[in-house]
N, C-alpha and C positions, 0 to 999 in steps of 0.2 A: 687906698684901698681898691680904686680905680686903676694903678697902674699894676699892682699885683695881679689883678683881672687880665688886662691888656697882656702882661708879661708870661701868663697862664694860656692864653687865646695865642698868644705867638708862638710858645710850643706846641700847643696843637698843630697849631699851623705845620710849624716844622717837621714837625713827628709825619704829619700828614702827606708833604711834600717827598719824606725822606722815604716813607711807604709806597707813594706811585710811583716815585724812581725807581725802585727796586721791582718793583712790578713791570713798569715798562721796558727795564732791562732783561728781566726774565719771562717777558710776554707770550713770546713759542715755546717756552718748555710748559708753560702754565696750559695753556692750550692744547699742546699734546699728552697734559696730565687729565686733562677736562674729557677729551676726547675716552683718554684709556676709562677714565671712570666711566663717560657714560656707554662704551661698549659693556663694563662690566654690568653695569644696570639692564643694560638690554637682555645680558645671558643670563639676570636674576630674572626676571621677567618672563624669558622664553620657559626657564626651569617652573618658574609659579604656574607658569599656562599648561606645560606638560602635565605637572602636578593636577590642574584643576580639570583634563581633560580624563586622565587615569579615573581620578574619582565619580565625572560624570558617567564613564563608562559603566562602572562598577555598578553604580545606581540604574544605569539601563538592564544590565545584567539582572539583578535582583527583581525590579521591574518583570521583566520577562518570565522568570522565574515562578513569580506571582499569578501572570495571565496562566500560565501551565498549569498551576494547582488551581485556581479557579476554574478550568475549562473540566479539569479531571475533576474536581468537585459537584460540580455542577450535572456532570454525567452520573455519580455514585449517589447524589440528594435523588433524582429520579428516580433512580432503582430503588432505594430505598422509599420512596414515597407510593410508588408500584406493588411495593411488597407489604404499605402498608406499616411499614414501622417508621413513625413518625417521631419518635425520639430522636433514634438515628439519622431522620434526616431533618431535624432540626439543629441538632449537633453540626452537622456538616453544611448546613446555612448558616449557622455563626462561624465556623470558619472562614467561608466565603466572605462575610461580611466583613472579618478580620481584616482579610486579605485584601478588600477593595480599599478599605479605611487606608491601609498604607499605600495600596498606588493611588488612594487623592492625595494624600501628602508627597509622596516622592515625583511625582509627574510633573507637577508644580517645581519644584526644585531643579529637576533636570531641564525643563527650558527656560530656567532662567538662568542655570551656567552655560548652556548654550548660547543665548543671550550674550553671558559674560565673554565666552569665548569670542565670539566674533567681533565686541567689543575690542579686547585685549588684541586681535590680531590685527586690527584697524590700526591702531595706536603702536603697536610693535614696527609696523610698516612705513608710517609713519616716520619714527624715531629714525629709524635706519636711514630713510632717503635723509632725513637733515644731516644726522653722520655724517655721511659720504657727501652731501655739499660741502659743510664745514670742513672735510678732513682735505677736498680737492681744494678749498680756498686755503686752507692752511700751506697746502704744498706752495701754491702760487705765491703766497706772501715770502716762504722760507725763500725760493727763488731771488724774489726781489729784493728781500734782506741783504741774500749773497751778493747779489749784484750792484748792492747800495753800498757794502761793504768792501767790496774791490777797490769801486771806484772812488770810495773816501780815503782809500789805501794808496792808490797812486795819486791821488790830490795830496797825501800826505807828504808824500817821499817825494814828490818833486818829477816822478814819472810822467806827469802827463807832459809837461815841458818837453822832456825827452822825445816823447813820442812824435811833437810836433816838430821836432827838431830833426828827426828821422824822417818824419814825410817830406820835409824840405831836402832834405841830401837826396832823396829817393827822387823828385822833382826835379833837380840840378842835373842826375845820373840821366833821367831822361832826357832832359835838354840835350845835355850833350853827345847823348848817341843819338839823337835827331840831326845835330850838326854835323855828325862824323859820317851819316848815311849819303845827307846831300853834299858834302865833299867828296865823297865816291863816286856818287854818280855825275857831278859835275866835270869830275876830273875823267869819266870814262866819256861823258860827251865831247871834251873837250880834244880827244886822243881818236875819238871817232870822228872830227872834223880834219883833223891834222892829216888822217890816212885816207880821207874820203868815205869813208863805210861808213856814216850814215847819208852822204849819195846814192851811194850802193843800195842802200835798204831803201829808200825812199825808192828808186828806180822798181827793184825787185817786189813792192807792193805795188806800183803803180803796173806790172808787168810788162815791162818794157826793156828790161836788161835782156841783151843777146841771148839766146840760146831757150828763153823763155816765153811761155804762154800763159795770159790770161785767162781766167775762166770765163769771159764773157768771147774769148777766140775760141775756147775749144765746143763753146756750147754750139756757136756760127757755124763750124766746121761740121759737127755734127748734124745740124740741121739742114745743112746743104745737100741738093741731090746726087746720089752715087753717080759717076761719071761712067761711060764704058771701060771696057778693058783696053779695047784699041786706043783710045781719047788719051786714055790716063798713060799709055806705054809713050804715046807720041810726046808727051808732056816730059815725061822724062827724058827722055831721048833729048828734046828741048834744052830741059834744063842741064843736060849732062855736054851738051855741043857749047 
């Protein structure tokens, strides 16, 4: 008997595991449906709230009508009393009493409905915020799920090793390009040394090539006092001779 009990327990455990596996596999679909159900319930709550507001406003209109009738009948009752028509005045007074009785019943109902409306408004607003938060969290979960599925697909297909091989190939290409660039620069330097171009470049930078002036020479010339015109001509003639 104990064996059959254990087998039955094992069967229930297997059924539970199978059910849990189905739920886990469809967790996102279930979440989406639960959010849709919550939205539908919110819509029903808003409709119910609108109906409550409509009934409360109808009661308010009715109470205002009663107040208007009371004011009218009070004036009529005073007139009847002034004319000593007490029977008519008593009838009007009874009508006023009936109207006031109706108002005494309906005014608390209106107050209770207003309080219920405020509570329902607050509940709907809180639920809306929770649904919005849940919807944002579900979107994040969906993105994570997509990324993890892509990673799992890459790992299962061996594309991960392909990506690593591609990265190695890219590194080798960059290394070859760097070596080729260094060879080109070295060849240029060797050619400059053979033709003396590198020495000319150094002389040019130093400002001592024939026909060239350095920045210091130009500044010294500009800072020197100007010579008289006659002296400058004599200097020119001296240079020409």
